[in-house]
N, C-alpha and C positions, 0 to 999 in steps of 0.2 A: 765637435760636429754632431748635430742632432739627426737621428735616423727615425724614419717612420716605418710602419708595417710594410709598405711597398718596397722600401729599400732593403729590408731584411729578407723577404720571401720572394722578391722579384715580381714582375708583372703577371697579371692573371692571363692565362693562355686559353682558358675555356670558360664557358658559362655553366655554372653548376646546375642550373635549372632548365637546361635545354629541353624543349618539348612540353614544358609545363604551360598550362593555360594562364595567361596574364589575368590578374584579378581586376575586377571592376573598380576603378578609382573612385574613392570618396572625395568630397570637397567640402569639408566642414569649415564654417567660420570659427575663428579662434574663441575658445572658452576653456576654463579649467574649474575643477571643483575639488574640494578637500573633505575627507571624512576619516574618522578613526578606523584603523585597520580592522579591529574586531567587529565593528558594525558592518563594514562592507563585506567582510568574509561571512558573517552571519547571513546577510541578504543573499550572497552568491551561493552559499550552501543550500539555502531553502529553494532558490530558483533553479539551481544547477542540477538537482536530482532528476528533473524531467527533460533536460537538454539531451537530444539524441546523439551523444558522442559515441563514435565507433559503430553506429548502426547504419547499415546500408539502406538506400531507398529514401533518404530524407534530403530535403533541400539544404544546400550548404549554409544558407543564412540561418537556419534553425540551430546550428552549432554555436551560435553567438548569444550573448546576453543582449537584451534590448534595455538600454539605460536612458531614463528620462530625468533631467535635472531641472528643478525650479528653485527659486529662492526658498530655502527652508524645507526642501523636500527632494529626496532621491529615491527613485523607483527602479528596481532591477526585476526584469521579467525573463522567464525561461518557458519554452513551450516545445512540444513535439506535434502540435496541431490538435491532438486529442486532449491533452492536459495542459493547463497553463497555471503557473505560480507567479504571483505578483507580490513582491516584497518591498516594503517602504520604510524609510526612516526620515525623521525631520532634521536629524543632526548632520547637516551638510552646509558647507560654505561654497558659494558660487561666484565666479568672476567671469564676465563676458566682455568681449571686445566691442560689441555693439550694444544697442539699447534694448533689443528684444531678447526674450528667453531663447536659449539655444535649442536646436532641434535634437530629437533623440539620437543617440549614437549606439551602434552595435559593436561590441567588443568580443573577441574570441573567448568563449566560456572557459575552456580548459586552460588556456594560457593565463587568463586572469585569476582563476582559482589557484593555479600553481604559484603565481606571483604572490598572491595574498598569503598563502600558507608559508612561503619562504621569507616574506618581508618581516622586518622587525616591528615590534609593537610601537604604536604611535600613530601619527597622522599620515595618511596616504593621499597624494595629490595626483590627479589625472588631468593632463592637459591635452586637448584635442585641437588639431589644426590641419586643414587640408586632408590628406589621407593617412595621417599619423596620429597615434595616441602615445603619450609619454607618461609612464607611471613612475612616480618617485616615492620612495619610502626611506627615510633616513638619508644615508649617503648613497644608497643604491637606486638605480633607475633602469627602466626597461622601455624599449621602443617597440610598438606594435603597429604593423601595417594593417590598415583598415580596407577590407575588400568590398565593402558595401556602404552605401549611404543610408541604409535602413528602409528605403522605399519598398523593398521586396519582403520586408518582415511583416508577418501577419498583424494587421491593424489591431490595436488594443480595443477591448470592448468599452462601451459607454456604460458605466456602472450607476449613473445617476438615476436611471429608471428602475433599478432593482428595489423591490420591497423586501426589506430585511426583517427577519424574525429571530428573536433570541432563544437560545436553548442552553442547557447546562452541558459543559464540556465533558465532565467525567462520566456521566451516564451514557452519553453518545460514544465516547471512546471505549468504555467497557463493553457495550453491546457489540460494536464492530469487531473488537478483538475476540469476543466470544463466539462469533458465527463465521468468521472469514475462512476458517479451515474447511468448511463444508461447501464452499463455492465450487462450481464445476470448472475444471480446467481443460475440458474437452472442447475442441472447436466444433464438434458435431452438436453441441447443446449450447449455442450462443445465448439463448434466452435465459439460461441458468448461470451464465457467467456474470452475474450481477448480485449485489446485495439489495434486497427489497426492503423499503421502509414505508409502511402504511398501516392503516386500520382496515381489517377485512370487512367490517360492517360499520355502519354509521353509529357513532356513540361509543364504540369500543376503543380500547387503547391501541395506539400504533405499536407495531412489532417490527423488529429487525430480523430478517429471515434470509437464510442461505440454504441451498440444496443442490446436490449433484445427482439425484435419483437414487443413489445408494446410501446417502446419509442426509440428515436434515438438522439444522440448528436454528433456534429462535430465542429471542430475548425481548420481552416487553419494554417499550420506551415511552411511557406515558408523557403526554404533553408535547411530543415532538411536532413542530408546526407545519412541516411540508412533506407531502408524499413524494417519494423519489426512488429511483433505481440507480445505485452507484456501480459503475462498471468495475469489474474485478479481474478482467483479463488484460492483456497487453503487456508492454515492457517499457516503463514499469507499470504494474497494475495500479489503477487509481486508488483502490481501497488501501493499498500499502502506503502510498504517499500521503493519503489523508490521515491514516492512523499515526504515521510518523510525525506529521505536523501537530496533530492534536496531542500526541504524547510528549512532544518537546515544549509545549506551552504550559504556562502556570495559570492561565486565565480561568476564572470560574465560569464565565459565560462566553459563548461564541455566537456568531450570527450566521444564518443560512438564508438562501434565497434562490430564485429561479430567474433566468434570463433566456426566454425561448426554451430551447432544449438543453441549455447549460445549467448545471448545478453549481452554486457558489457557496463557499464557506469562508467567512472572514474570521481569521484566527490571529489574535494580537494585531500586528501591523501587516499581516500577510493575507492575501486573497487566493484561495485555491479554487480552480475552476475546471470542470470536466464536462464533456458533452454526454448527455444521457443517450443510451442506445434506443433506437426506435423499435424496441422489442418488448412486448408485454410479458409480465412475469407469470409463469404457469400457476395453476391453482394447486400448489403443493400442500396447502392445508387440507383440502379435500382428498388428495391422492395419498398422502402419507400421515399427516398429523391426526386427523379425525379417526381413521381406522385404528391407529395405534393407541389412542386414548381409551379405546374399548378393551384393551388388554387388562386382564383381571389377576393374573398370577404374579405375586410380588416376590422379589428376590432382593434382600438387603445385605449390604456389605460395607465395611470401612473403605473409604475412597483411597486413602494412602496405602493401605495394605494391598488393595487390588492393583494399584499402580506399580507398587514394588514387585509384585508377582509377575506382572506383564513384562517389566524390564528384564527380569531374570529369565523368564521362559522364552521370550522372543528371540534370544540368541540362537536357539535351534529351530526357529520357525523357518519355513521355506521362503527363500528370497523372492521367488516368483509370485507366490500367492499371499504372503504375509498372514497366513491363517493360523489362528490359535483356537483351542477348545476351552470351553467353560463347562466342567462336569458338575452339575448341581445335585447335591444329596443332602440329607438331613444334617444341619449344623455346619455345612462347609460347601465351598466351591473349590474345585481343583482346576487350576489353570495348567494347560498342557500344550505341547507343540511337537511336531514331527516334520522333518524335511524329507525330500525325495531320496536322500541317501540313507535314511533310517535313523538319523540322529534324533534323540528325543529329550524332552525336559518336562518337568511338572513341579508345581508348587501349590500345596493346599493353603486355603485361607478360611478363617472362621466366617460364617455367613448364616443368614436366616432364610430357610427354604422349607415350606410346609406342604410340598406337593411331591408327586412321584419323581424319582430320579430322571434327570433330563440333561442332555448335552447340547450346547450351543457352539457353533463355529462362526467366528467373526474375524474381521481384519484387525490385527492388533494395533496398527497405526490409527485407524478410525476410532477404536475404543479408547486408546490413550488420549487422543485429542478431545474426545467427548468428556473424559474424566478431567482433563486439564483445565477445562473452563467451568466445571461444576462447582458451584459456590459452597455447598454444604459438605461437612466432613463425612457424612453418612450418605450413601447412595441407595436409593430405592428404585430398582428396575421393575418395569411392568412388562410381562411377557404374555403373548397371546397363544392361541392354539395353532399348531402346525396342521395343515390339511394336505396330506400326501406329500408331494415334493414342494408344495408352496409353504415357505417358511414365514412365520409372522415376524414383523420387524421388532427390534428391541428398543424400548422406550426408556429414557432416563430423564426424569423431570423433577426439578426442585420447586415444590409447591409455594414456598415462601416468596421466591423471586420470579418464578415463571420461566427460568432458564430451562430450555428443553433441547434434548438431543435424541436423535433416532439413527440407528444404523441397521442395515439389513443383515440377515444371517447369510452365511455361505454354505455351500454344499458339504455335507458330512464326509463325502468321499475324499475330500481334500486332506482329511486326517485319517483316512483308512477305514471308515465305516459308512454304512448306508444312511 
């Protein structure tokens, strides 16, 4: 005698989802498409990083992938309304029940990613009909209930009107990595929560700039074709996602463009899109850079030796202030720290300093980040004159590459002296 599940466990006596809101039924005409697992997983990984999974306040439909299939083309889109990633592959086989191309389908992003990560290598087939999608990989298959017909998913942009410009990938990636640590993360300074790319004056080279009022970072990017401000706040930050896509690419050239307020980056077969904030970038050149370029007192030290000293001494830096001292004297700089409990540390490093003894107090995290992107093995700091309690900013600039960093001094009282 053959038994089924109902015979073994008895009749269902209650509905397990009582009280749940019934999903909106989708009604897709029948179609199916097949693609290699590694390709679909690659597209889903690219687009999935911006899908707002587990974040409150987002429309349910945004937790889905928007998937469009045409003969010879599969496009997977993810968005949180601020950022959109459109990933495409031509390696797809499509079969439709009708003569027309199928409509886009929305599939739950997390479920699809989990399926693709667990599926065996080889071809994956997704068959869509009515309000169901059936995913088959090898001998395994998964059935997914579709809660939307895609009509409430944000409409894809028309990219046909975009004027694309080519730029070298590696210089752009290097510049973004070199400045992103200096972006303001404070909601009180939203205009500084951006990475600015532009030439300050006509005929000058564009520069990539970030600043949070206490530190400044800038890298020249000659030949970059479009002035833009890339948002660096949010979850995930657009600058983080853009550098991730650029870093995962092997292309020599990428394309950039504008579509209204939207910034577009075409990287391999992926388009990254983010809305530019309607906030002008402050004149941090005039406020921080130009005064610091007037600094005359030079302090020279080996980059790696100073980084090592900071790592050793910061162990006893105060957690609340992150303050360390740099005591400059003839032939050396002594890096030291002291926390509120009296724990101390110091490490001398050979250095060149031809001026009267002087002590600087700075944030060790800010100094380490500035050193971490400095391209030269030797650091030449330029110091200005302190006027009373007004401390001159500390400038580190590599003249060969133009990579520039500025950090503000902190109050000496944080380390026990005026």
